[in-house]
C-alpha positions as CSV (number, residue, x, y, z in Angstrom):
1,M,-7.5,27.4,-8.1
2,M,-9.8,24.5,-7.1
3,P,-13.5,25.7,-6.8
4,I,-14.6,25.9,-3.1
5,P,-17.5,23.3,-3.6
6,V,-14.9,20.8,-4.9
7,I,-12.7,21.4,-1.9
8,L,-15.6,20.9,0.5
9,I,-16.7,17.7,-1.2
10,A,-13.1,16.4,-0.9
11,L,-12.9,17.3,2.8
12,I,-16.3,15.6,3.5
13,T,-15.1,12.5,1.6
14,V,-11.9,12.3,3.7
15,F,-13.9,12.8,7.0
16,N,-16.4,10.1,6.1
17,N,-13.7,7.6,5.1
18,Y,-11.5,8.2,8.2
19,P,-13.8,9.5,11.0
20,L,-11.4,8.5,13.8
21,L,-8.5,10.4,12.2
22,H,-10.1,13.8,12.2
23,S,-11.6,13.7,15.7
24,A,-9.7,15.7,18.3
25,D,-11.3,13.5,21.0
26,I,-9.8,10.0,21.2
27,S,-11.9,9.0,24.2
28,H,-13.9,6.6,21.9
29,F,-10.7,4.7,21.0
30,S,-10.3,1.6,23.0
31,L,-6.9,1.0,24.7
32,E,-6.4,-1.8,22.3
33,D,-6.9,0.6,19.3
34,K,-4.6,3.1,20.8
35,I,-1.8,0.6,21.2
36,G,-2.3,-0.7,17.7
37,Q,-1.9,2.8,16.3
38,L,1.6,2.9,17.9
39,M,2.9,-0.2,16.2
40,M,4.5,-0.5,12.7
41,I,5.0,-3.9,11.3
42,S,6.5,-5.7,8.2
43,F,5.7,-8.7,6.1
44,E,7.3,-10.6,3.2
45,G,6.2,-10.4,-0.4
46,T,4.1,-8.3,-2.8
47,T,0.7,-9.4,-1.6
48,I,-0.8,-9.2,1.9
49,P,-0.7,-12.5,3.8
50,E,-4.1,-13.4,5.4
51,D,-2.6,-13.5,8.9
52,I,-1.1,-10.0,8.4
53,E,-4.4,-8.6,7.2
54,R,-6.1,-10.2,10.2
55,V,-3.7,-8.7,12.7
56,I,-3.9,-5.2,11.1
57,R,-7.7,-5.4,11.3
58,E,-8.0,-7.0,14.8
59,K,-5.3,-5.0,16.5
60,S,-5.8,-1.7,14.7
61,I,-2.1,-1.6,13.6
62,G,-1.1,1.9,12.6
63,G,1.8,1.4,10.2
64,I,3.7,-0.7,7.7
65,I,7.3,-0.7,6.7
66,Y,8.3,-1.9,3.2
67,Y,11.5,-3.8,2.5
68,R,13.0,-4.9,-0.8
69,S,10.8,-8.1,-0.9
70,N,7.7,-5.9,-0.9
71,C,9.0,-3.8,-3.8
72,E,10.5,-6.4,-6.1
73,A,7.7,-6.3,-8.6
74,G,8.2,-2.6,-9.3
75,P,6.5,0.7,-8.3
76,H,3.2,0.0,-10.0
77,R,2.7,-3.3,-8.1
78,V,3.8,-1.4,-4.9
79,K,1.1,1.1,-5.5
80,S,-1.5,-1.7,-5.8
81,L,-0.2,-3.2,-2.6
82,S,-0.4,0.1,-0.8
83,E,-4.0,0.6,-1.9
84,S,-4.9,-2.9,-0.7
85,L,-3.3,-2.2,2.7
86,Q,-5.2,1.1,3.0
87,N,-8.5,-0.6,2.3
88,I,-8.1,-2.6,5.6
89,P,-8.5,0.3,8.0
90,K,-10.9,2.0,5.6
91,Q,-13.3,-0.9,5.8
92,T,-13.3,-0.7,9.6
93,R,-13.5,3.1,9.7
94,R,-10.1,3.4,11.4
95,P,-7.3,5.8,10.6
96,P,-5.2,5.1,7.5
97,L,-1.9,3.4,7.8
98,I,1.5,5.1,7.7
99,I,3.4,3.3,5.0
100,A,7.1,3.8,5.4
101,I,10.3,2.8,3.6
102,D,14.1,3.4,3.8
103,Q,14.9,5.2,0.6
104,E,17.9,7.3,1.6
105,G,19.8,7.1,-1.7
106,G,23.2,5.5,-2.2
107,R,23.4,2.0,-0.7
108,V,20.1,2.2,1.1
109,Q,17.2,2.1,-1.4
110,R,14.3,-0.4,-1.2
111,L,12.1,0.8,-4.0
112,Y,13.6,0.3,-7.4
113,G,12.6,-0.2,-11.1
114,D,12.9,1.3,-14.6
115,T,10.9,4.4,-13.6
116,I,12.7,4.9,-10.2
117,A,15.7,7.3,-10.3
118,V,18.9,6.1,-8.8
119,I,19.7,8.7,-6.1
120,P,23.3,9.4,-5.0
121,S,24.4,8.9,-1.4
122,Q,23.9,11.7,1.1
123,Y,27.7,11.9,1.4
124,F,28.0,12.7,-2.3
125,L,25.4,15.4,-2.0
126,G,27.2,16.8,1.0
127,L,30.5,16.9,-0.9
128,C,28.7,18.8,-3.8
129,N,27.4,21.1,-1.1
130,I,24.6,22.5,-3.3
131,P,21.5,22.5,-1.0
132,L,19.2,23.0,-4.0
133,L,20.5,19.7,-5.5
134,T,19.7,17.9,-2.2
135,L,16.3,19.5,-2.1
136,T,15.4,18.4,-5.7
137,S,16.8,14.9,-5.1
138,A,14.6,14.5,-2.0
139,Q,11.6,15.9,-3.8
140,R,12.1,13.5,-6.7
141,V,12.4,10.6,-4.3
142,G,9.4,11.8,-2.4
143,E,7.3,12.1,-5.6
144,Q,8.2,8.6,-6.6
145,L,7.3,7.3,-3.1
146,R,4.0,9.1,-3.1
147,R,3.0,7.6,-6.5
148,A,3.6,4.2,-5.0
149,G,1.3,4.9,-2.0
150,I,4.2,5.4,0.5
151,T,3.7,8.2,2.9
152,M,6.8,8.2,5.1
153,N,10.5,8.0,4.4
154,F,13.1,7.0,7.0
155,A,15.4,9.8,5.7
156,P,17.3,12.0,5.9
157,V,20.1,10.6,7.9
158,A,21.0,13.4,10.3
159,D,24.0,11.7,11.8
160,V,27.3,13.5,11.7
161,I,30.2,11.1,11.0
162,T,33.6,11.5,12.7
163,G,35.5,9.6,10.0
164,P,35.3,7.0,7.2
165,Q,35.5,4.1,9.7
166,T,32.1,4.8,11.2
167,V,29.3,2.4,10.4
168,I,27.0,5.2,9.0
169,G,29.7,6.2,6.5
170,D,28.4,7.6,3.3
171,R,24.8,7.6,4.6
172,S,25.7,10.9,6.3
173,F,25.9,14.2,4.6
174,S,29.1,15.3,6.2
175,S,31.6,15.2,9.1
176,D,30.9,18.9,9.5
177,P,27.8,19.4,11.6
178,H,26.8,22.7,9.9
179,I,27.1,21.3,6.4
180,A,25.1,18.2,7.5
181,S,22.5,20.5,9.0
182,L,22.2,22.6,5.9
183,H,21.5,19.5,3.8
184,V,19.1,17.9,6.3
185,K,17.1,21.1,6.1
186,A,17.2,21.0,2.3
187,A,16.1,17.3,2.2
188,L,13.3,18.1,4.7
189,E,12.0,20.8,2.3
190,G,12.1,18.4,-0.6
191,Y,10.1,15.7,1.1
192,K,7.7,18.3,2.4
193,N,7.1,19.5,-1.2
194,A,6.3,15.9,-2.1
195,R,4.0,15.4,0.9
196,I,6.2,12.7,2.4
197,A,6.8,12.6,6.1
198,A,10.6,12.9,6.6
199,T,12.2,11.1,9.5
200,F,15.5,12.4,11.0
201,K,17.7,9.6,12.2
202,H,19.3,8.4,14.4
203,F,18.8,10.6,17.5
204,P,20.9,11.7,19.3
205,G,23.5,10.7,16.8
206,H,25.0,7.4,15.4
207,G,27.9,9.0,13.5
208,S,30.7,8.4,16.0
209,T,30.9,4.7,16.2
210,P,32.2,1.9,13.9
211,K,29.8,-0.6,15.5
212,D,26.6,-1.7,13.8
213,S,23.5,-1.7,16.1
214,H,22.0,-4.4,13.9
215,T,24.4,-6.8,15.5
216,E,25.7,-5.2,18.8
217,L,25.1,-2.2,21.0
218,P,27.4,0.7,20.1
219,V,28.7,3.0,22.9
220,V,29.3,6.7,22.3
221,D,31.2,8.1,25.3
222,K,30.4,11.8,24.8
223,T,29.2,14.4,27.2
224,L,26.0,16.3,26.5
225,Q,28.0,19.3,25.6
226,E,30.0,17.4,23.1
227,L,26.8,16.0,21.5
228,T,25.3,19.5,21.5
229,N,28.2,21.0,19.7
230,H,28.5,18.2,17.1
231,D,26.0,15.3,16.8
232,L,22.9,17.2,17.8
233,V,23.3,20.2,15.4
234,P,21.4,18.8,12.4
235,F,18.6,17.7,14.7
236,S,18.3,20.9,16.9
237,D,18.6,23.3,13.9
238,S,15.4,21.9,12.4
239,I,13.7,20.4,15.5
240,S,10.5,22.4,15.1
241,Q,10.1,21.3,11.5
242,A,10.8,17.5,11.7
243,P,7.7,15.4,11.2
244,A,9.4,12.4,12.9
245,I,12.6,11.5,14.6
246,M,14.0,7.9,14.8
247,T,15.9,6.9,17.9
248,A,19.4,5.3,18.0
249,H,20.1,1.9,19.5
250,V,23.2,3.4,21.0
251,L,24.3,3.8,24.6
252,Y,25.5,7.2,25.7
253,P,26.9,6.4,29.2
254,Q,27.6,10.0,30.2
255,I,23.9,10.9,29.7
256,D,22.2,7.6,30.7
257,P,24.6,4.8,31.7
258,D,21.9,2.2,31.8
259,N,19.8,2.6,28.8
260,P,20.4,3.1,25.0
261,A,18.5,6.1,23.5
262,T,15.5,4.0,22.4
263,T,14.7,3.0,25.9
264,S,16.0,6.1,27.8
265,K,13.6,8.5,29.4
266,T,16.5,10.8,30.0
267,I,17.2,11.1,26.3
268,L,13.7,10.9,24.8
269,Q,11.8,12.8,27.4
270,R,14.2,15.1,29.1
271,L,16.6,15.9,26.2
272,L,14.5,15.6,23.2
273,R,11.1,16.7,24.5
274,K,12.0,19.2,27.3
275,Q,15.4,20.6,26.4
276,L,15.0,20.7,22.6
277,G,11.3,21.2,22.6
278,Y,10.4,18.6,20.1
279,N,6.6,18.0,19.6
280,G,6.6,15.6,16.7
281,V,6.5,11.9,16.4
282,T,9.3,9.7,17.8
283,I,9.9,6.3,16.1
284,S,12.1,3.5,17.5
285,D,14.7,2.0,15.1
286,S,13.6,-1.6,14.6
287,L,13.2,-3.3,17.9
288,T,14.3,-6.6,16.3
289,M,17.9,-5.4,16.1
290,E,20.5,-7.2,18.2
291,G,21.9,-3.9,19.5
292,I,18.6,-3.2,21.4
293,L,17.6,-6.7,22.3
294,K,20.9,-7.6,24.1
295,N,19.7,-10.6,26.1
296,K,16.2,-9.2,26.4
297,D,13.0,-10.5,24.6
298,L,11.0,-8.4,22.2
299,I,8.1,-7.9,24.7
300,K,10.4,-6.4,27.4
301,V,12.1,-4.1,24.9
302,S,8.7,-3.0,23.5
303,I,7.4,-2.1,26.9
304,E,10.7,-0.2,27.8
305,A,10.7,1.7,24.5
306,L,7.1,2.7,24.7
307,G,7.5,3.7,28.4
308,A,10.6,5.7,27.6
309,G,8.7,7.9,25.1
310,C,8.7,6.3,21.6
311,D,5.5,7.1,19.9
312,I,5.8,4.4,17.3
313,L,7.4,1.0,17.8
314,L,9.0,-0.4,14.7
315,Y,9.1,-4.1,14.0
316,G,11.3,-4.7,11.0
317,K,13.3,-7.6,9.8
318,K,14.8,-10.0,12.4
319,I,17.3,-12.9,12.3
320,L,15.4,-16.2,12.1
321,N,16.5,-19.5,13.6
322,D,18.2,-20.6,10.3
323,G,20.2,-17.3,10.2
324,S,18.1,-15.7,7.4
325,L,16.2,-12.5,7.7
326,G,12.4,-12.5,8.1
327,S,9.6,-10.5,9.5
328,V,8.1,-10.7,13.0
329,S,5.1,-13.1,12.7
330,S,1.6,-12.0,13.1
331,E,1.3,-14.2,16.2
332,E,4.3,-12.4,17.8
333,I,2.8,-9.0,17.0
334,A,-0.5,-10.0,18.6
335,T,1.3,-11.2,21.7
336,I,3.4,-8.0,22.0
337,H,0.2,-6.0,21.5
338,T,-1.5,-7.8,24.4
339,A,1.6,-7.3,26.6
340,L,1.6,-3.6,25.9
341,V,-2.1,-3.2,26.7
342,S,-1.5,-5.1,29.9
343,A,1.5,-2.9,30.8
344,V,-0.7,0.2,30.5
345,R,-3.5,-1.3,32.5
346,A,-1.0,-2.3,35.2
347,G,0.2,1.3,35.4
348,I,3.7,0.5,34.1
349,I,3.1,3.0,31.3
350,P,0.8,5.9,32.0
351,V,-2.3,6.0,29.9
352,E,-1.9,9.8,29.6
353,Q,1.4,9.2,27.8
354,I,-0.3,6.7,25.4
355,D,-2.9,9.3,24.6
356,Q,-0.3,11.9,23.8
357,S,1.5,9.5,21.5
358,V,-1.7,8.6,19.7
359,Q,-2.5,12.3,19.3
360,R,0.9,12.9,17.8
361,V,0.6,10.0,15.4
362,L,-2.9,11.0,14.3
363,T,-1.7,14.6,13.7
364,L,1.1,13.3,11.4
365,K,-1.4,11.1,9.6
366,S,-3.8,14.0,9.0
367,C,-0.9,15.8,7.3
368,Y,0.5,13.0,5.2
369,T,-1.9,10.1,4.8
370,S,-5.1,11.8,3.8
371,P,-5.9,11.6,0.0
């Protein structure tokens, strides 16, 4: 057991490094700081571009998502990158960054290298149907991420597939909601053991459509009762334990005929918060995906998603003018940030809602990003 003086010294060190994180009172946060904490951005490469460092510092950006280009030099280089990123808020005495990644196993793995275990797909684990195997796999992944300075994984996939033709496919544990739920719980426990914030996705379920929300808006024409009996089971069974839940860029016309889940108050506030009683962090799937943009610009979608109830807005890869994939520029991030601040000041988004989101994000950070 660690001696009590050592524990006290460690706690004091954490408090001194991140004073804003451990204050229950966020009244000293500017509105600009609050909005920044609710944004998660990406960039290219294994070093921090100057403009990205500047926007993190000036806008108090709260999170980073890694892609394969950030990880191509191997886990040791990723660890150094993570440390450099965390030094930015540390220097300005702001809360540490959430550093996230998609490391589901199977065909979705961003961190790789000789020391990184190749993890089977969730579907394979579901077929084995040995929850302890799923738990140990998730814990192993989590430990590898933690060593690389990563604090959040966008996994497990909690979607329940309806057949092999669905776009989620082998990213799901099962077509049986109860088997899927069993393994979502096991994965959650594994990530928890490794001190990685697990993220259930994609709420309220992306497993019933062959369409890919990266390129178009899928439609799932199910009643709430049908979702409750099938798609929602893995979410609702562990709702009180999930650190974070990612939204689906999917339209559910029998629940909200006008808005996909990411921008639906009915789904995020009424269903997820009130009916299911979820108190954790909600994260949008990447707002750069064509399924959510659908003839809208990124600013409008950002305001809609934040207003609907997303706590963190994710800005991942987007399709560039030449057809390649790239990150949202620092200039665009700064422009979106300004627009979100203006939306709150104009009363489009209640400041009380922003404060609740910031509190949830800081609570998550206190559990997973402190040393």
